[in-house]
C-alpha positions in Angstrom: 92.4 -17.2 96.0 89.0 -16.9 94.6 87.8 -19.0 91.8 87.8 -16.1 89.4 91.5 -15.4 90.0 92.4 -19.1 89.6 90.4 -19.2 86.3 92.2 -16.0 85.0 95.6 -17.3 85.9 94.8 -20.7 84.2 93.6 -18.9 81.0 96.8 -16.9 80.9 99.0 -19.9 81.4 97.0 -21.8 78.7 97.4 -18.9 76.2 101.1 -18.7 76.8 101.5 -22.5 76.4 99.6 -22.5 73.1 101.4 -19.5 71.8 104.8 -21.1 72.6 103.8 -24.4 70.9 102.6 -22.6 67.8 105.8 -20.5 67.6 108.0 -23.6 68.1 106.1 -25.5 65.4 106.5 -22.6 63.0 110.2 -22.3 63.6 110.7 -26.0 63.2 108.7 -26.1 59.9 110.6 -23.1 58.5 113.9 -24.6 59.4 112.8 -27.9 57.6 111.6 -26.0 54.6 114.9 -24.1 54.3 116.9 -27.3 54.6 114.9 -29.1 52.0 114.6 -26.4 49.4 117.9 -26.0 47.5 116.9 -22.5 46.1 116.5 -21.1 49.6 119.6 -22.8 50.9 121.8 -21.0 48.4 120.4 -17.6 49.1 119.2 -15.1 46.6 120.7 -14.1 43.3 121.9 -10.5 42.9 119.4 -10.0 40.0 116.5 -11.0 42.3 117.6 -8.4 44.9 117.7 -5.7 42.3 114.2 -6.3 41.0 111.5 -3.8 41.9 109.0 -4.7 44.6 105.7 -5.4 42.8 103.5 -3.5 45.3 102.4 -0.2 44.0 100.7 1.3 47.1 100.9 4.9 48.2 102.0 5.9 51.6 
């Protein structure tokens, strides 16, 4: 293999590794936040679900 090919493969492996670490960290932090926050743990109230979304953009 040429040096360029080895470099490109290394960059791809590095990017996948970093992406995986960031995703795993985000999932772990989200799980911890849900477990520690009693409001999120119970779910949402029916009145919260019926409220209108505040975004007033046009499509």
